[in-house]
DOMAR-958866 format. One line per 2 residues: for each residue y, x, z of N, C-alpha, C. Coordinates in steps of 0.05 Angstrom, whole numbers. Layout:
BEGIN
Y:X:Z:Y:X:Z:Y:X:Z; ... $
This chain:
BEGIN
-24:17:-1:0:0:-1:27:16:-3; 41:10:-18:67:26:-21:90:12:-3 $
96:28:20:112:15:39:142:10:30; 150:31:13:176:27:2:180:4:-18 $
160:-1:-35:162:-28:-51:160:-50:-34; 147:-51:-12:144:-74:5:164:-82:21 $
186:-64:19:211:-73:32:226:-90:14; 216:-96:-10:233:-117:-27:216:-145:-21 $
235:-168:-28:226:-194:-28:240:-207:-53; 229:-203:-75:242:-211:-98:250:-242:-101 $
231:-265:-91:240:-291:-91:265:-295:-73; 262:-284:-49:281:-289:-30:307:-276:-43 $
307:-252:-53:331:-241:-64:345:-255:-88; 326:-269:-100:335:-284:-123:348:-308:-114 $
336:-319:-95:349:-345:-83:378:-340:-71; 379:-316:-57:407:-309:-45:427:-308:-66 $
418:-293:-92:438:-287:-110:445:-313:-127; 424:-329:-126:433:-360:-137:454:-375:-121 $
443:-373:-96:462:-387:-76:492:-380:-77; 494:-359:-81:523:-347:-81:539:-353:-108 $
520:-360:-127:537:-370:-152:547:-395:-154; 542:-415:-137:552:-440:-132:544:-457:-157 $
523:-456:-166:520:-470:-195:519:-500:-192; 529:-513:-210:532:-543:-206:506:-555:-217 $
491:-571:-203:463:-580:-208:465:-606:-228; 453:-606:-253:449:-629:-265:415:-627:-272 $
402:-620:-252:372:-620:-253:361:-632:-230; 338:-634:-224:322:-642:-200:323:-620:-180 $
320:-627:-156:312:-650:-140:342:-669:-138; 339:-691:-137:363:-712:-137:381:-713:-112 $
372:-698:-94:391:-698:-71:417:-680:-75; 413:-662:-99:437:-648:-106:445:-629:-80 $
427:-613:-74:434:-592:-51:445:-608:-26; 430:-630:-22:436:-647:5:459:-665:5 $
474:-665:-16:500:-682:-17:490:-712:-17; 468:-718:-33:460:-746:-36:443:-758:-13 $
438:-740:5:422:-749:30:431:-734:52; 452:-741:63:466:-728:86:449:-727:112 $
435:-747:118:416:-748:143:393:-722:139; 384:-719:114:363:-697:106:377:-667:111 $
404:-670:102:418:-641:106:424:-640:136; 432:-660:152:434:-655:180:410:-646:193 $
386:-659:186:363:-651:197:353:-623:194; 353:-615:168:342:-589:160:364:-566:158 $
390:-576:159:410:-556:151:419:-550:122; 444:-546:122:455:-546:96:447:-524:80 $
441:-498:91:428:-476:76:403:-484:66; 386:-497:83:355:-501:74:358:-520:49 $
370:-544:50:369:-564:27:383:-550:7; 403:-532:8:415:-519:-15:398:-502:-32 $
373:-491:-17:356:-472:-31:332:-492:-39; 332:-519:-37:310:-534:-47:316:-537:-76 $
306:-519:-93:316:-521:-122:292:-524:-140; 298:-527:-165:280:-530:-184:273:-502:-198 $
253:-501:-212:249:-476:-227:269:-473:-251; 276:-448:-255:296:-443:-279:296:-415:-282 $
304:-404:-303:302:-375:-312:306:-355:-288; 328:-355:-277:335:-335:-257:314:-335:-232 $
299:-357:-228:280:-362:-206:251:-363:-213; 248:-362:-240:221:-358:-251:207:-386:-247 $
180:-386:-257:165:-412:-253:134:-407:-247; 128:-419:-224:103:-411:-212:77:-417:-228 $
80:-436:-246:56:-441:-265:54:-417:-286; 71:-402:-295:72:-384:-316:94:-364:-307 $
91:-346:-285:110:-328:-274:112:-304:-292; 138:-296:-298:145:-275:-317:162:-255:-302 $
175:-262:-277:197:-246:-268:195:-243:-237; 211:-256:-221:211:-252:-194:184:-263:-181 $
174:-286:-187:152:-294:-175:128:-276:-183; 125:-266:-207:104:-248:-218:108:-222:-200 $
133:-213:-194:135:-187:-176:126:-191:-148; 131:-214:-139:122:-222:-113:93:-226:-112 $
78:-231:-129:50:-233:-131:38:-203:-134; 53:-192:-148:43:-162:-148:48:-147:-121 $
69:-150:-107:71:-142:-80:53:-152:-59; 45:-176:-62:26:-191:-46:-2:-175:-51 $
-13:-173:-75:-36:-162:-79:-37:-135:-68; -14:-120:-73:-12:-92:-64:-17:-91:-31 $
-4:-108:-18:-3:-110:13:-32:-121:25; -45:-138:10:-70:-146:15:-91:-131:4 $
-91:-109:-13:-111:-93:-24:-129:-109:-44; -114:-128:-58:-128:-145:-79:-117:-132:-107 $
-136:-142:-127:-129:-134:-157:-104:-154:-165; -107:-177:-156:-86:-196:-162:-83:-216:-140 $
-60:-228:-137:-55:-249:-117:-38:-273:-132; -43:-294:-123:-32:-321:-130:-17:-332:-107 $
9:-337:-109:25:-354:-88:18:-385:-89; 11:-396:-72:0:-426:-71:19:-441:-54 $
28:-464:-65:41:-483:-47:30:-511:-43; 4:-512:-50:-13:-540:-42:-31:-536:-19 $
-26:-513:-2:-41:-507:19:-63:-492:11; -78:-485:30:-103:-468:28:-127:-485:22 $
-122:-514:19:-140:-529:9:-140:-524:-22; -120:-519:-33:-116:-518:-63:-129:-488:-70 $
-126:-469:-50:-136:-439:-56:-165:-443:-57; -175:-457:-34:-206:-458:-32:-216:-475:-56 $
-207:-493:-63:-215:-511:-88:-213:-495:-116; -192:-478:-118:-190:-463:-139:-209:-441:-140 $
-217:-428:-119:-242:-410:-118:-264:-423:-129; -271:-447:-120:-296:-458:-126:-296:-468:-156 $
-276:-481:-166:-271:-486:-192:-271:-462:-214; -262:-439:-203:-262:-418:-221:-288:-408:-228 $
-308:-413:-213:-337:-403:-217:-358:-421:-217; -354:-447:-211:-375:-469:-216:-364:-491:-232 $
-386:-498:-250:-383:-526:-261:-406:-544:-259; -408:-566:-269:-425:-586:-261:-454:-574:-265 $
-470:-581:-241:-495:-569:-243:-501:-542:-232; -480:-528:-228:-483:-495:-219:-489:-500:-189 $
-506:-480:-178:-510:-481:-148:-493:-460:-138; -484:-466:-113:-465:-451:-95:-479:-451:-68 $
-483:-424:-56:-496:-424:-30:-473:-423:-12; -478:-438:11:-455:-440:32:-466:-448:58 $
-453:-438:78:-460:-453:106:-449:-483:110; -463:-496:125:-455:-526:127:-430:-529:142 $
-421:-508:159:-396:-511:173:-372:-506:158; -371:-515:135:-346:-508:118:-326:-532:120 $
-300:-521:113:-280:-543:111:-282:-565:92; -272:-587:96:-272:-612:77:-264:-604:49 $
-247:-586:46:-237:-580:21:-259:-568:5; -278:-557:15:-301:-546:-2:-318:-567:-11 $
-324:-590:5:-337:-611:-4:-322:-627:-27; -294:-631:-21:-281:-643:-44:-279:-627:-69 $
-283:-601:-68:-285:-590:-92:-309:-591:-106; -333:-597:-90:-357:-602:-104:-359:-630:-115 $
-342:-647:-103:-341:-673:-115:-326:-673:-143; -305:-655:-141:-287:-652:-169:-304:-641:-188 $
-321:-618:-183:-334:-605:-203:-363:-610:-208; -374:-621:-192:-405:-629:-192:-422:-608:-188 $
-415:-586:-174:-429:-563:-166:-452:-573:-147; -473:-560:-140:-493:-565:-124:-493:-549:-99 $
-489:-564:-79:-489:-542:-50:-516:-533:-43; -524:-511:-38:-550:-501:-26:-538:-488:3 $
-548:-503:23:-541:-494:51:-557:-476:62; -541:-455:73:-554:-434:91:-556:-442:121 $
-576:-445:130:-581:-455:158:-566:-435:180; -548:-446:193:-536:-429:213:-545:-436:243 $
-551:-416:257:-558:-422:284:-535:-431:303; -543:-445:324:-520:-460:341:-524:-444:371 $
-502:-441:380:-501:-426:407:-505:-451:428; -529:-454:441:-535:-478:456:-514:-482:479 $
-502:-461:490:-481:-466:513:-458:-479:504; -445:-470:479:-419:-481:473:-421:-501:449 $
-444:-502:435:-450:-523:417:-432:-519:390; -431:-495:382:-414:-489:360:-434:-475:337 $
-431:-474:313:-446:-463:296:-439:-433:293; -457:-416:287:-453:-386:288:-449:-377:263 $
-449:-352:253:-448:-343:230:-478:-342:212; -472:-333:189:-499:-334:171:-513:-309:177 $
-539:-309:182:-553:-289:188:-564:-273:159; -561:-246:159:-569:-233:133:-594:-241:122 $
-616:-239:139:-644:-247:126:-645:-275:118; -632:-293:129:-631:-321:124:-616:-327:94 $
-591:-309:93:-582:-310:67:-594:-298:46; -614:-277:51:-627:-264:31:-649:-284:21 $
-662:-300:40:-681:-312:36:-672:-336:18; -648:-351:24:-634:-369:4:-629:-357:-24 $
-617:-336:-23:-609:-322:-51:-634:-319:-65; -659:-309:-56:-682:-305:-71:-694:-331:-78 $
-691:-350:-64:-700:-377:-72:-684:-393:-91; -662:-382:-98:-641:-393:-113:-628:-374:-131 $
-644:-361:-146:-632:-334:-161:-610:-344:-185; -612:-370:-189:-594:-379:-211:-567:-392:-199 $
-565:-387:-171:-536:-396:-161:-515:-377:-169; -492:-390:-174:-466:-375:-187:-450:-363:-165 $
-452:-371:-139:-433:-362:-118:-445:-366:-94; -433:-348:-76:-438:-349:-46:-412:-355:-31 $
-410:-374:-16:-385:-381:0:-387:-374:32; -366:-361:38:-370:-349:70:-343:-359:84 $
-346:-365:107:-320:-369:125:-316:-341:141; -293:-330:139:-286:-305:152:-259:-308:164 $
-254:-313:190:-274:-321:208:-278:-351:208; -294:-362:225:-295:-392:230:-270:-400:246 $
-267:-425:248:-242:-434:265:-247:-422:295; -270:-421:301:-274:-411:327:-276:-379:330 $
-273:-367:309:-269:-334:311:-296:-323:302; -319:-336:294:-342:-324:289:-344:-309:263 $
-350:-285:259:-355:-273:234:-383:-263:227; -391:-269:204:-418:-259:191:-415:-232:182 $
-440:-221:172:-435:-194:163:-427:-195:133; -402:-197:130:-391:-204:100:-399:-181:81 $
-397:-157:92:-398:-137:72:-422:-134:62; -447:-140:81:-473:-138:71:-480:-160:52 $
-469:-184:63:-475:-209:43:-462:-204:18; -440:-191:17:-427:-190:-8:-443:-170:-29 $
-451:-149:-17:-471:-130:-32:-497:-146:-41; -506:-160:-26:-530:-177:-34:-528:-194:-57 $
-504:-208:-55:-494:-228:-75:-490:-212:-98; -474:-191:-98:-469:-178:-125:-494:-164:-138 $
-513:-155:-123:-537:-146:-133:-548:-171:-149; -549:-190:-141:-559:-213:-155:-539:-228:-176 $
-517:-214:-182:-498:-228:-202:-482:-252:-192; -482:-254:-167:-467:-281:-158:-438:-271:-145 $
-419:-288:-149:-394:-285:-139:-393:-293:-110; -372:-277:-94:-372:-281:-65:-345:-294:-63 $
-340:-316:-55:-317:-334:-44:-315:-334:-16; -287:-325:-5:-286:-323:26:-265:-342:33 $
-270:-361:52:-248:-376:61:-237:-362:87; -213:-351:84:-196:-338:106:-176:-351:115 $
-178:-379:116:-156:-393:124:-146:-385:151; -163:-375:166:-155:-363:193:-158:-334:196 $
-153:-319:174:-158:-291:171:-138:-277:159; -110:-283:157:-89:-268:149:-88:-240:165 $
-91:-243:189:-86:-219:207:-109:-196:201; -132:-206:189:-152:-185:184:-142:-162:169 $
-121:-168:150:-110:-149:130:-90:-132:141; -84:-134:165:-58:-120:177:-67:-108:204 $
-82:-120:219:-88:-111:244:-108:-88:249; -111:-77:269:-129:-56:272:-154:-65:288 $
-178:-56:288:-199:-62:301:-205:-92:304; -202:-104:280:-210:-131:274:-231:-132:254 $
-246:-153:252:-266:-157:232:-254:-151:203; -274:-143:188:-268:-134:159:-257:-159:143 $
-238:-157:128:-225:-174:110:-244:-180:85; -236:-201:70:-254:-208:49:-248:-185:26 $
-224:-176:21:-221:-158:-1:-233:-133:6; -228:-123:34:-241:-97:43:-270:-99:39 $
-283:-122:40:-310:-126:39:-323:-127:9; -304:-128:-8:-311:-131:-38:-314:-156:-50 $
-304:-178:-34:-306:-205:-43:-289:-208:-71; -298:-229:-84:-286:-233:-112:-263:-250:-110 $
-263:-269:-91:-237:-286:-84:-239:-293:-58; -215:-294:-45:-210:-299:-19:-182:-320:-15 $
-185:-341:-1:-162:-361:5:-154:-354:34; -127:-349:32:-114:-341:58:-91:-356:66 $
-90:-366:89:-71:-386:101:-51:-370:110; -30:-363:96:-7:-345:107:7:-363:129 $
7:-389:125:22:-406:146:10:-406:173; -16:-402:178:-29:-401:203:-22:-378:219 $
-32:-353:212:-28:-330:231:-7:-310:217; 1:-318:192:16:-299:179:50:-305:180 $
57:-332:192:84:-333:194:102:-352:174; 85:-357:150:102:-373:128:103:-400:139 $
115:-415:120:117:-443:126:91:-461:119; 88:-480:135:65:-499:132:62:-505:104 $
40:-504:93:28:-514:67:30:-490:48; 39:-468:56:38:-443:38:16:-426:40 $
7:-416:22:-22:-399:22:-18:-379:1; -41:-362:-1:-44:-346:-23:-74:-344:-28 $
-79:-337:-56:-105:-333:-68:-110:-304:-77; -129:-292:-66:-132:-266:-71:-155:-259:-93 $
-152:-243:-113:-171:-236:-135:-182:-210:-128; -211:-202:-131:-221:-179:-134:-218:-168:-163 $
-226:-143:-170:-225:-131:-195:-239:-143:-217; -263:-159:-207:-279:-168:-231:-275:-197:-236 $
-251:-208:-228:-246:-236:-235:-225:-230:-256; -224:-253:-276:-206:-258:-298:-181:-272:-284 $
-162:-258:-279:-136:-270:-267:-124:-291:-280; -122:-288:-309:-114:-305:-326:-126:-336:-325 $
-154:-335:-327:-170:-356:-324:-166:-372:-295; -164:-357:-277:-160:-366:-246:-131:-383:-248 $
-115:-367:-260:-85:-384:-262:-91:-408:-276; -108:-412:-297:-107:-438:-313:-121:-455:-291 $
-141:-451:-276:-154:-467:-258:-136:-475:-239; -117:-456:-226:-99:-466:-207:-81:-485:-218 $
-71:-481:-245:-54:-503:-255:-64:-529:-263; -92:-531:-260:-103:-561:-260:-93:-579:-241 $
-89:-566:-216:-87:-583:-191:-58:-578:-179; -49:-554:-180:-23:-547:-168:0:-558:-177 $
19:-566:-160:41:-580:-168:58:-560:-191; 72:-577:-209:88:-563:-229:118:-562:-215 $
122:-572:-191:149:-573:-177:145:-554:-153; 141:-529:-156:136:-513:-134:162:-511:-115 $
155:-515:-89:178:-511:-71:186:-482:-65; 211:-476:-71:221:-447:-67:224:-443:-36 $
228:-463:-17:227:-459:9:198:-445:17; 178:-458:6:148:-446:9:144:-422:2 $
154:-417:-28:152:-391:-41:168:-370:-26; 191:-374:-19:207:-352:-7:196:-344:20 $
184:-368:33:172:-362:62:148:-341:55; 129:-348:35:110:-328:29:121:-301:21 $
142:-299:9:154:-273:3:165:-258:29; 178:-271:44:191:-259:66:165:-254:88 $
147:-267:90:126:-264:109:106:-241:99; 102:-238:72:87:-219:63:104:-191:70 $
128:-191:65:143:-165:73:143:-158:104; 146:-179:119:148:-174:148:119:-165:156 $
97:-171:144:68:-164:151:62:-136:144; 72:-132:117:70:-105:108:82:-82:124 $
106:-88:133:121:-70:144:118:-68:179; 111:-92:187:108:-94:218:82:-107:229 $
67:-115:208:40:-128:213:21:-112:237; 21:-89:231:1:-71:250:10:-76:280 $
33:-72:285:43:-73:314:44:-103:323; 51:-122:303:54:-150:312:26:-160:319 $
5:-157:306:-22:-165:313:-36:-149:331; -27:-123:338:-36:-108:363:-27:-123:388 $
-2:-135:389:9:-153:411:-8:-177:412; -14:-193:388:-27:-217:387:-54:-212:402 $
-68:-192:397:-93:-183:409:-91:-180:438; -70:-166:448:-67:-162:476:-62:-186:489 $
-46:-207:477:-41:-233:493:-63:-246:489; -80:-250:468:-104:-265:470:-127:-254:490 $
-128:-229:495:-146:-219:509:-139:-222:538; -115:-220:545:-103:-227:572:-109:-257:579 $
-102:-275:563:-105:-302:566:-141:-306:570; -153:-292:556:-183:-297:556:-192:-291:585 $
-182:-267:593:-190:-258:618:-181:-277:644; -155:-283:640:-146:-302:660:-158:-332:663 $
-166:-338:637:-177:-367:640:-206:-367:652; -219:-345:646:-247:-338:657:-248:-334:687 $
-225:-325:697:-220:-319:725:-216:-346:737; -210:-371:724:-205:-394:739:-229:-409:749 $
-252:-404:730:-276:-417:735:-279:-444:723; -303:-450:715:-308:-473:701:-304:-473:673 $
-287:-460:665:-278:-451:633:-297:-433:623; -301:-430:598:-311:-400:588:-295:-401:561 $
-280:-376:565:-262:-368:540:-278:-349:528; -293:-352:506:-310:-333:495:-299:-312:477 $
-310:-291:468:-301:-268:455:-320:-250:443; -318:-224:448:-335:-200:438:-365:-204:453 $
-366:-219:473:-389:-218:492:-408:-237:473; -399:-254:454:-418:-267:434:-431:-247:412 $
-420:-226:408:-431:-211:383:-460:-200:391; -476:-205:371:-506:-200:374:-513:-182:347 $
-491:-178:330:-496:-159:308:-507:-175:284; -512:-201:282:-526:-216:264:-513:-244:261 $
-522:-262:278:-509:-288:278:-485:-291:285; -474:-272:300:-448:-265:307:-441:-236:302 $
-439:-229:278:-436:-200:272:-412:-190:285; -387:-203:284:-366:-193:294:-349:-220:302 $
-330:-216:323:-316:-237:331:-282:-226:328; -268:-248:321:-240:-247:316:-229:-249:344 $
-220:-229:357:-210:-234:387:-182:-244:388; -168:-250:363:-143:-264:368:-148:-294:373 $
-171:-303:367:-178:-328:375:-182:-336:405; -168:-355:414:-169:-359:443:-185:-389:442 $
-214:-388:437:-228:-411:437:-240:-411:466; -242:-436:479:-247:-441:508:-270:-465:507 $
-293:-463:522:-308:-482:526:-299:-497:548; -297:-526:551:-289:-539:573:-304:-552:590 $
-328:-558:580:-350:-576:593:-357:-570:621; -348:-544:626:-354:-535:655:-342:-548:676 $
-316:-559:669:-302:-574:686:-307:-605:685; -326:-610:667:-332:-640:664:-311:-655:645 $
-297:-639:628:-279:-652:610:-289:-643:579; -292:-660:560:-290:-650:533:-265:-635:524 $
-270:-619:501:-247:-607:492:-224:-625:481; -231:-647:473:-211:-667:463:-196:-679:486 $
-209:-683:511:-195:-693:532:-174:-671:546; -181:-647:546:-166:-625:555:-142:-622:538 $
-146:-619:509:-127:-624:488:-107:-645:494; -116:-669:498:-95:-690:502:-82:-688:527 $
-96:-679:553:-80:-676:580:-58:-656:575; -63:-632:557:-41:-612:556:-18:-621:543 $
-22:-639:521:-1:-646:508:14:-669:521; 2:-687:534:10:-711:545:26:-705:574 $
9:-686:589:18:-680:617:34:-656:621; 31:-636:603:41:-612:606:60:-599:582 $
62:-617:562:81:-611:539:68:-586:524; 46:-584:522:29:-558:507:13:-571:487 $
18:-564:464:7:-569:439:-12:-548:431; -38:-550:433:-56:-529:423:-64:-539:398 $
-81:-521:381:-89:-528:357:-111:-551:353; -132:-552:368:-148:-572:370:-167:-575:391 $
-179:-598:397:-203:-598:417:-223:-616:403; -249:-608:410:-270:-620:398:-287:-629:423 $
-314:-634:417:-328:-647:436:-333:-624:460; -335:-600:456:-341:-582:472:-321:-560:480 $
-299:-557:460:-281:-530:462:-252:-542:453; -235:-524:460:-207:-524:453:-201:-499:439 $
-182:-496:423:-173:-473:410:-142:-475:413; -132:-452:426:-104:-447:424:-98:-422:408 $
-81:-428:385:-76:-407:365:-53:-388:374; -64:-364:375:-42:-346:385:-38:-331:358 $
-11:-325:355:-2:-313:329:24:-296:336; 37:-288:311:62:-268:316:86:-280:332 $
87:-310:334:110:-321:342:104:-329:375; 85:-321:384:80:-326:412:90:-308:434 $
96:-317:460:106:-298:480:87:-296:503; 87:-279:520:73:-277:544:77:-299:564 $
105:-306:564:109:-331:581:97:-356:574; 91:-357:549:78:-385:539:50:-383:545 $
35:-357:544:10:-355:552:7:-362:583; 26:-349:597:24:-355:623:23:-386:629 $
44:-402:615:44:-429:621:18:-443:613; 4:-433:595:-22:-448:584:-41:-443:605 $
-45:-415:613:-66:-411:634:-61:-425:660; -35:-429:666:-27:-445:692:-34:-472:689 $
-31:-487:666:-36:-513:659:-67:-516:658; -83:-499:649:-110:-500:650:-125:-501:677 $
-112:-480:693:-118:-481:722:-112:-504:739; -91:-518:734:-78:-541:745:-98:-567:735 $
-105:-566:710:-123:-587:698:-151:-584:713; -163:-561:716:-188:-555:728:-187:-566:758 $
-165:-562:770:-160:-571:799:-159:-598:801; -144:-614:784:-137:-640:786:-157:-660:770 $
-173:-653:750:-188:-669:733:-216:-665:734; -222:-643:748:-253:-634:747:-269:-656:756 $
-294:-660:743:-312:-681:748:-342:-670:740; -360:-687:747:-387:-679:742:-391:-680:712 $
-405:-654:703:-411:-653:673:-436:-660:664; -452:-671:682:-481:-677:670:-482:-695:653 $
-464:-714:650:-468:-737:630:-454:-730:602; -443:-706:601:-429:-697:577:-451:-687:553 $
-444:-694:530:-463:-686:506:-455:-661:499; -469:-643:494:-468:-615:486:-450:-612:462 $
-457:-631:443:-442:-628:417:-453:-607:397; -482:-607:400:-495:-586:381:-487:-595:352 $
-484:-573:334:-479:-575:306:-503:-586:291; -500:-609:279:-523:-623:265:-518:-616:236 $
-544:-607:225:-542:-600:193:-559:-618:181; -549:-643:167:-564:-663:156:-581:-654:131 $
-597:-676:124:-612:-670:100:-597:-678:75; -598:-660:53:-585:-667:29:-598:-681:10 $
-592:-704:4:-608:-722:-16:-602:-719:-45; -573:-717:-49:-563:-714:-76:-535:-699:-76 $
-524:-693:-96:-500:-675:-96:-474:-693:-85; -452:-681:-77:-432:-697:-67:-416:-712:-88 $
-418:-699:-112:-405:-715:-137:-419:-742:-145; -448:-738:-142:-465:-761:-151:-462:-783:-126 $
-461:-775:-104:-459:-795:-83:-429:-808:-80; -412:-793:-85:-382:-799:-84:-378:-821:-106 $
-388:-819:-128:-383:-838:-150:-403:-859:-155; -425:-858:-133:-446:-877:-139:-436:-906:-134 $
-452:-926:-141:-447:-952:-129:-452:-952:-99; -436:-964:-85:-437:-961:-53:-426:-989:-44 $
-433:-987:-19:-425:-1014:-2:-419:-1006:29; -400:-1020:41:-391:-1013:66:-411:-1027:86 $
-421:-1014:109:-440:-1020:124:-433:-1016:152; -436:-1035:170:-428:-1024:200:-445:-1001:208 $
-432:-983:222:-441:-954:225:-468:-955:239; -469:-973:259:-498:-976:271:-520:-984:257 $
-513:-992:234:-536:-1001:216:-541:-988:194; -529:-958:193:-533:-942:172:-555:-924:171 $
-571:-919:195:-592:-900:197:-611:-905:173; -617:-880:159:-639:-880:138:-621:-879:111 $
-595:-889:111:-580:-890:86:-569:-865:78; -560:-865:54:-545:-839:45:-516:-845:43 $
-503:-827:55:-476:-830:60:-460:-824:33; -439:-840:25:-427:-837:1:-395:-827:6 $
-388:-820:29:-362:-807:36:-363:-788:57; -341:-778:61:-340:-754:83:-334:-769:111 $
-344:-759:132:-337:-764:157:-334:-739:174; -311:-735:188:-304:-713:201:-285:-717:227 $
-287:-696:246:-266:-696:262:-244:-675:251; -219:-684:256:-197:-670:243:-174:-664:262 $
-167:-640:272:-182:-615:264:-209:-615:281; -227:-596:274:-225:-575:254:-231:-579:221 $
-236:-606:218:-241:-610:189:-267:-604:180; -288:-594:196:-316:-589:188:-329:-618:186 $
-340:-626:164:-354:-653:161:-376:-657:179; -380:-682:193:-402:-687:206:-423:-699:185 $
-411:-711:164:-428:-721:142:-412:-716:117; -426:-709:97:-416:-705:69:-427:-726:51 $
-415:-733:27:-428:-751:9:-457:-738:-1; -477:-757:-1:-503:-748:-10:-522:-737:12 $
-516:-740:37:-529:-730:61:-539:-757:78; -566:-754:88:-579:-779:98:-566:-781:127 $
-563:-808:131:-553:-812:157:-577:-819:179; -574:-806:203:-592:-810:222:-583:-819:247 $
-601:-828:264:-589:-843:291:-577:-823:308; -585:-798:304:-571:-775:323:-543:-772:312 $
-538:-772:286:-511:-770:269:-493:-795:284; -503:-816:282:-491:-843:287:-478:-839:315 $
-496:-832:330:-491:-827:363:-470:-807:363; -469:-781:354:-450:-760:353:-424:-775:345 $
-423:-788:322:-397:-800:311:-384:-822:333; -400:-837:343:-394:-854:362:-381:-841:389 $
-399:-823:396:-391:-808:421:-361:-791:415; -359:-779:392:-332:-767:385:-311:-786:386 $
-317:-813:372:-297:-832:374:-289:-842:401; -308:-847:418:-304:-852:448:-289:-834:459 $
-291:-807:455:-279:-789:467:-247:-783:461; -242:-796:437:-214:-790:427:-211:-774:404 $
-231:-765:395:-231:-745:368:-219:-761:346; -202:-747:329:-190:-761:307:-210:-758:282 $
-224:-783:277:-245:-785:256:-230:-792:232; -234:-778:209:-221:-782:186:-242:-776:159 $
-234:-785:138:-250:-781:111:-262:-810:104; -259:-830:121:-278:-855:112:-255:-873:102 $
-267:-890:81:-248:-912:69:-242:-929:92; -254:-938:110:-247:-951:132:-233:-938:158 $
-208:-939:158:-194:-920:176:-202:-923:207; -215:-943:211:-223:-949:242:-252:-935:244 $
-266:-927:224:-293:-918:223:-311:-935:237; -311:-960:233:-330:-981:240:-348:-984:217 $
-341:-980:194:-358:-983:173:-363:-955:156; -383:-950:142:-390:-928:130:-399:-938:100 $
-388:-922:80:-400:-924:51:-425:-913:49; -443:-928:38:-470:-917:34:-478:-927:6 $
-493:-907:-5:-504:-912:-34:-524:-939:-35; -517:-954:-53:-535:-981:-56:-561:-972:-66 $
């Protein structure tokens, strides 16, 4: 990485130059630098709305960049160690779907763990690819799916030599990492592409003593959520390409679904954040690690909670652990994760990332302060003291891997009917069902519904998890194939 070059932020600089020119707008957006919508200008600030502009020659065009956006992409590729980088404004959902659409078409197999984000399943609905799931072990104490074991991946690869690609989370939402480098080598030996979901892994490219990043492991494509741990605005993301991908073709795939009205607020935030990480990322993420480890130790001192970390590493199903993740098992105090999540927000004015049946995740990143960590730890201690109850009736929340009967695309577009959820056992699901966050599907289109899955969905609903993906917003009815 050339640090002198990384001091530049071409999109930001072009916007600043444009703003000083005081150009009269006879183009979109229609608020005309905020003048047509004074309440919006008051909320966001005059400078912000004045930079909400349309593509034009001085500012380039994201769909076909030739100047400042192209230069920003080149600097991003250099900073992340990629052959090419694309700035994305439709979120990492768009990055993930572009990865899959770039390597898979209808009928192609893709090997992947079942604990993937809903955006992966939606991509399979769009392109008609066939998922081949790799079984992942579950930690029985905390009820989360672990990483992909190398030998299990080898077995699935050998059983499906015609698969086009392998898809891996790096890390999972909870911080679990598989042996990405070894899996990548195995896939490439068999002519398969490697796609990496790094929605929660921006820091892996800049921090020290962290799990290996997708590009460093030799992956072909990696989707990186800059807005999560990288500091850019919500919905901004990047897609990284390895040297063996046709970047021009990937651009065409991206343009199938990405907006033609790219937000320069998002683009400039990517540009500025990339510069910040390239110049100061190492020290920033060292601070993040220190804060997360401090919080982990303090929470484990409270008793009842289990803030897990490197102690989970076994060299295989948990090959490595991302210590910036503050994941905490809460059922030791008799409360589900979603219950602790709600109490923190409603009683302590602390908003954490998510709570599920067994765990919470507090996202620690470059914007956090030690006093905020202290406040969180103090609140958890107080909750443990005030709300602790018997945990014997709590469901562990084991990760369930359902039987796949047909492809997501076949099921999604099949003739279907809505059935009361309690009457769906044995039927084939025709839609997504998930708790969001974390957005890992409980059921995907094409999977068989079982009594165990029904009970899990109802339990999650009873405990206050946000269930999404179904046509029926109340999740009392499920779409099943006729």
